[in-house]
C-alpha positions as CSV (number, residue, x, y, z in Angstrom):
1,X,11.0,-31.9,-22.9
2,X,8.1,-34.1,-23.4
3,X,9.8,-36.9,-21.4
4,X,10.5,-34.5,-18.5
5,X,6.9,-33.2,-18.5
6,X,5.5,-36.8,-18.4
7,X,7.7,-37.5,-15.3
8,X,6.4,-34.5,-13.4
9,X,9.2,-32.2,-14.1
10,X,6.8,-29.5,-15.3
11,X,8.7,-26.6,-13.9
12,X,11.8,-27.7,-15.8
13,X,9.9,-27.8,-19.0
14,X,8.4,-24.3,-18.6
15,X,11.5,-22.7,-17.3
16,X,13.4,-23.8,-20.3
17,X,14.9,-20.7,-21.9
18,X,13.2,-21.6,-25.2
19,X,9.8,-21.2,-23.6
20,X,10.3,-17.5,-23.3
21,X,10.1,-17.3,-27.2
22,X,6.4,-17.0,-28.3
23,X,7.1,-18.7,-31.6
24,X,8.8,-21.6,-29.9
25,X,5.7,-22.0,-27.5
26,X,3.4,-22.0,-30.6
27,X,5.4,-24.7,-32.4
28,X,5.6,-26.7,-29.2
29,X,2.0,-26.7,-28.7
30,X,1.4,-27.7,-32.3
31,X,3.7,-30.6,-31.6
32,X,1.9,-31.7,-28.5
33,X,-1.5,-31.6,-30.3
34,X,-0.1,-34.4,-32.7
35,X,0.2,-36.7,-29.7
36,X,-2.4,-39.3,-28.7
37,X,-5.3,-38.0,-26.8
38,X,-4.4,-40.0,-23.8
39,X,-0.9,-38.6,-23.7
40,X,-2.1,-35.0,-24.1
41,X,-4.6,-35.4,-21.3
42,X,-1.8,-36.8,-19.0
43,X,0.4,-33.9,-19.9
44,X,-2.2,-31.2,-19.3
45,X,-3.3,-32.7,-16.0
46,X,0.3,-33.2,-14.7
47,X,2.0,-31.0,-12.2
48,X,5.4,-30.4,-10.6
49,X,6.2,-33.0,-8.0
50,X,8.0,-30.7,-5.6
51,X,6.0,-27.4,-5.8
52,X,2.6,-28.5,-7.4
53,X,3.1,-26.0,-10.3
54,X,0.3,-26.8,-12.7
55,X,0.7,-26.2,-16.5
56,X,-1.9,-23.3,-16.5
57,X,0.1,-21.7,-13.6
58,X,3.3,-21.6,-15.8
59,X,1.3,-20.6,-18.9
60,X,-0.2,-17.6,-17.1
61,X,3.3,-16.3,-16.5
62,X,3.9,-16.3,-20.3
63,X,0.5,-15.0,-21.4
64,X,-0.1,-18.0,-23.5
65,X,-3.8,-18.1,-24.0
66,X,-3.7,-21.0,-26.5
67,X,-1.9,-23.2,-24.1
68,X,-4.3,-22.5,-21.2
69,X,-7.2,-23.2,-23.5
70,X,-5.6,-26.5,-24.4
71,X,-5.5,-27.2,-20.7
72,X,-9.0,-26.3,-20.1
73,X,-10.2,-28.5,-23.1
74,X,-8.6,-31.4,-21.2
75,X,-10.3,-30.7,-17.9
76,X,-7.6,-29.0,-15.9
77,X,-8.9,-27.2,-12.8
78,X,-8.2,-23.5,-13.4
79,X,-8.3,-23.0,-9.5
80,X,-5.6,-25.7,-8.8
81,X,-2.9,-23.8,-7.0
82,X,0.8,-24.3,-6.1
83,X,2.2,-25.2,-2.8
84,X,1.9,-21.5,-1.8
85,X,-1.7,-21.4,-2.9
86,X,-0.9,-19.2,-5.8
87,X,-3.6,-19.6,-8.4
88,X,-3.3,-19.1,-12.2
89,X,-5.6,-16.0,-11.9
90,X,-3.3,-14.5,-9.3
91,X,-0.2,-14.9,-11.6
92,X,-1.9,-13.5,-14.6
93,X,-3.3,-10.6,-12.6
94,X,0.2,-9.9,-11.4
95,X,1.7,-10.0,-14.8
96,X,-1.1,-8.0,-16.4
97,X,-2.1,-10.6,-19.0
98,X,-5.6,-9.3,-19.9
99,X,-6.7,-12.1,-22.2
100,X,-5.6,-14.8,-19.8
101,X,-7.5,-13.2,-17.0
102,X,-10.6,-13.0,-19.0
103,X,-10.3,-16.7,-20.2
104,X,-9.8,-17.9,-16.5
105,X,-12.9,-15.9,-15.3
106,X,-14.9,-17.3,-18.1
107,X,-13.9,-20.8,-16.8
108,X,-15.0,-20.0,-13.2
109,X,-11.6,-19.1,-11.8
110,X,-12.1,-18.3,-8.0
111,X,-11.6,-14.3,-8.2
112,X,-11.0,-13.9,-4.5
113,X,-8.6,-16.9,-3.8
114,X,-5.6,-15.5,-1.8
115,X,-2.1,-16.7,-1.7
116,X,-0.7,-18.2,1.5
117,X,2.1,-15.7,1.4
118,X,0.4,-12.6,2.9
119,X,-3.1,-13.5,2.0
120,X,-2.9,-11.3,-1.2
121,X,-5.8,-11.6,-3.6
122,X,-5.7,-11.2,-7.5
123,X,-7.2,-7.7,-7.1
124,X,-4.7,-6.7,-4.6
125,X,-1.7,-7.8,-6.7
126,X,-3.1,-6.1,-9.8
127,X,-3.4,-2.8,-7.7
128,X,0.2,-3.4,-6.5
129,X,1.5,-3.6,-10.0
130,X,-0.7,-0.8,-11.4
131,X,-2.5,-3.1,-13.8
132,X,-5.4,-0.8,-14.3
133,X,-7.2,-2.9,-17.0
134,X,-6.9,-6.0,-14.9
135,X,-8.3,-4.1,-11.9
136,X,-11.3,-3.0,-14.0
137,X,-11.9,-6.5,-15.3
138,X,-11.8,-8.0,-11.7
139,X,-14.2,-5.4,-10.4
140,X,-16.7,-6.0,-13.2
141,X,-16.6,-9.6,-12.2
142,X,-17.4,-8.9,-8.6
143,X,-14.0,-9.1,-6.9
144,X,-14.2,-8.3,-3.2
145,X,-13.0,-4.7,-3.3
146,X,-12.7,-4.5,0.5
147,X,-10.9,-7.7,1.2
148,X,-7.7,-7.3,3.3
149,X,-4.4,-9.1,3.4
150,X,-2.8,-10.6,6.4
151,X,-1.5,-7.1,7.4
152,X,-5.0,-5.5,6.9
153,X,-4.1,-3.9,3.7
154,X,-7.0,-3.4,1.2
155,X,-6.7,-2.9,-2.6
156,X,-7.4,0.9,-1.9
157,X,-4.6,1.1,0.7
158,X,-2.1,-0.5,-1.6
159,X,-2.9,1.7,-4.5
160,X,-2.6,4.8,-2.3
161,X,0.7,3.6,-0.9
162,X,2.3,3.2,-4.3
163,X,0.7,6.3,-5.8
164,X,-1.3,4.6,-8.5
165,X,-3.7,7.4,-9.1
166,X,-5.9,5.7,-11.8
167,X,-6.2,2.6,-9.8
168,X,-7.4,4.8,-6.9
169,X,-9.9,6.6,-9.0
170,X,-11.2,3.2,-10.2
171,X,-11.5,1.8,-6.7
172,X,-13.3,4.9,-5.4
173,X,-15.6,4.9,-8.3
174,X,-16.6,1.4,-7.4
175,X,-17.3,2.4,-3.8
176,X,-14.3,1.0,-2.0
177,X,-14.3,1.6,1.7
178,X,-12.2,4.8,1.9
179,X,-11.4,4.5,5.5
180,X,-10.6,0.7,5.6
181,X,-7.5,0.7,7.8
182,X,-4.5,-1.7,8.2
183,X,-4.1,-3.8,11.4
184,X,-2.3,-1.0,13.2
185,X,-5.1,1.5,12.3
186,X,-3.4,3.3,9.4
187,X,-5.9,4.6,6.8
188,X,-5.3,5.1,3.1
189,X,-5.3,8.8,3.8
190,X,-2.7,8.5,6.4
191,X,-0.3,6.5,4.2
192,X,-0.8,9.0,1.3
193,X,0.0,11.9,3.7
194,X,3.0,10.0,5.1
195,X,4.4,9.5,1.6
196,X,3.4,12.9,0.2
197,X,1.2,11.6,-2.6
198,X,-0.5,15.0,-3.1
199,X,-3.0,14.0,-5.9
200,X,-4.1,10.9,-4.0
201,X,-4.6,13.0,-0.8
202,X,-6.8,15.4,-2.7
203,X,-8.7,12.5,-4.3
204,X,-9.4,10.8,-0.9
205,X,-10.5,14.2,0.7
206,X,-12.7,14.9,-2.2
207,X,-14.3,11.5,-1.5
208,X,-14.8,12.3,2.2
209,X,-12.0,10.3,3.8
210,X,-11.9,10.8,7.5
211,X,-9.3,13.5,7.8
212,X,-8.7,12.9,11.6
213,X,-8.7,9.1,11.6
214,X,-5.6,8.2,13.7
215,X,-3.4,5.2,14.2
216,X,-3.9,2.9,17.2
217,X,-1.2,4.9,18.9
218,X,-3.1,8.1,18.1
219,X,-1.1,9.7,15.3
220,X,-3.2,11.6,12.7
221,X,-2.6,12.3,9.1
222,X,-1.7,15.9,9.9
223,X,0.9,14.7,12.5
224,X,2.7,12.4,10.1
225,X,2.6,15.2,7.5
226,X,4.3,17.5,10.1
227,X,6.8,14.9,11.2
228,X,7.9,14.3,7.5
229,X,7.9,18.1,6.7
230,X,5.4,17.6,3.9
231,X,4.4,21.3,3.9
232,X,2.0,21.0,1.0
233,X,0.2,18.1,2.5
234,X,0.0,20.1,5.7
235,X,-1.6,23.0,3.9
236,X,-4.1,20.7,2.1
237,X,-5.2,19.1,5.5
238,X,-5.6,22.4,7.2
239,X,-7.6,23.7,4.3
240,X,-9.9,20.7,4.7
241,X,-10.4,21.4,8.5
242,X,-8.0,18.8,10.0
243,X,-8.0,19.0,13.8
244,X,-4.8,21.3,14.3
245,X,-4.6,20.6,18.0
246,X,-5.4,16.8,18.1
247,X,-2.8,15.0,20.2
248,X,-1.4,11.4,20.1
249,X,-1.1,9.0,23.0
250,X,1.9,10.9,24.4
251,X,0.3,14.2,24.1
252,X,2.2,15.2,21.0
253,X,0.4,17.9,18.9
254,X,1.3,18.8,15.3
255,X,2.8,21.9,16.4
256,X,5.1,20.2,19.0
257,X,6.1,17.5,16.4
258,X,7.2,20.3,14.0
259,X,9.0,22.2,16.6
260,X,10.8,19.1,17.8
261,X,12.0,18.3,14.3
262,X,12.9,21.8,13.3
263,X,10.4,22.1,10.5
264,X,10.2,25.9,10.4
265,X,7.9,26.3,7.4
266,X,5.4,23.7,9.0
267,X,5.6,25.6,12.2
268,X,4.8,28.9,10.4
269,X,1.8,27.3,8.6
270,X,0.4,25.9,11.8
271,X,0.8,29.2,13.8
272,X,-0.8,31.0,10.9
273,X,-3.8,28.6,11.2
274,X,-4.0,29.3,15.0
275,X,-2.5,26.2,16.5
276,X,-2.6,26.2,20.3
277,X,1.0,27.5,21.0
278,X,1.2,26.2,24.5
279,X,-0.3,22.7,23.8
280,X,1.9,20.5,25.9
281,X,2.8,16.8,26.0
282,X,2.1,14.5,28.9
283,X,5.2,15.5,30.9
284,X,4.2,19.2,30.5
285,X,6.7,20.1,27.9
286,X,5.5,22.9,25.5
287,X,6.6,23.5,21.9
288,X,8.7,26.4,23.1
289,X,10.4,24.2,25.7
290,X,11.3,21.4,23.3
291,X,12.6,24.0,20.6
292,X,14.7,25.7,23.4
293,X,16.0,22.2,24.6
294,X,17.1,21.3,21.1
295,X,18.4,24.7,20.3
296,X,16.3,25.3,17.3
297,X,16.8,29.2,17.5
298,X,14.7,30.2,14.5
299,X,11.7,28.3,15.8
300,X,12.2,29.7,19.4
301,X,12.2,33.2,17.9
302,X,9.0,32.4,15.9
303,X,7.2,31.0,18.8
304,X,8.2,34.0,20.9
305,X,6.9,36.3,18.2
306,X,3.6,34.5,18.4
307,X,3.6,35.1,22.3
308,X,4.4,31.6,23.6
309,X,4.3,31.4,27.3
310,X,8.0,31.6,28.3
311,X,7.3,30.8,31.9
312,X,5.2,27.6,31.2
313,X,6.8,24.9,33.1
314,X,7.2,21.2,32.6
315,X,6.1,18.8,35.4
316,X,9.7,18.8,36.7
317,X,9.7,22.5,37.0
318,X,11.9,23.3,34.0
319,X,10.8,26.2,31.9
320,X,11.8,27.5,28.4
321,X,13.4,30.5,30.1
322,X,15.5,28.4,32.4
323,X,16.6,26.2,29.4
324,X,17.6,29.3,27.5
325,X,19.7,30.5,30.4
326,X,21.4,27.2,30.9
327,X,22.3,27.0,27.2
328,X,23.7,30.6,27.2
329,X,25.7,29.8,30.4
330,X,27.3,26.6,28.9
331,X,28.4,28.7,25.8
332,X,30.2,31.3,28.0
């Protein structure tokens, strides 16, 4: 193994099956320390010829503090990255190795260095893997809490997306930008509503997230909750004064979306909260018209009970009444 290591085959050495055993790593390091100082320095500073994997990079994956300290003692740069710009700190944050993270930070590891694959920072990867203690350590050491990856995702967005409640609480307590959106305008609240993460939604609203912040295409958190039939999320948003009649780029309202997708409990909830029953899309189609067209009979009855305009016409002149008559005739 020493011979392979000295020839730049670092990856082969550290991916040897024996290196997964802590006792073996300990004995291996003890053996290395018996070598001449010059040889030890050469080994510590060596890296994989093909992928530029350094010794600390591999050691971080194994949570081997003593190995990393040995590297540092021989002057290894803890910020030296592999060919994908992955740093030792990134790896240890991903793997949840607390002592390694602390050791690297004590030795001036770049806390905000991002990988080339997606522009992900150590804080982001810790949030993704729900490594709460690592998140706290990174924040205590002034990690950029609002840095975004190549898709515009912030640490808070990532934690909300994967329903990591304690991470979300920690980020909010450290004043993360609650409305920091992705490149397409999606907010942390929007993604939490989309995925029905109820506790996260409540947390964000308690911390004054913009309840009506919409995507670049105009969809709001309430709309996506209606689309996905997340009735509890719909109720929470309405209780917190979400705009019930907001429309997206094509004129779709929450009520229209619920009627179109036959989500009857959502429709009931929206009507009970005084949604505009005749709020039409850009071509003039009303919620009643779309429900009639798609033969959603229970929703049609519900809309009629709430006195939807049966004569309200689309831009092409079609009305719900005409659609109903046509459907009945086709069934005869």
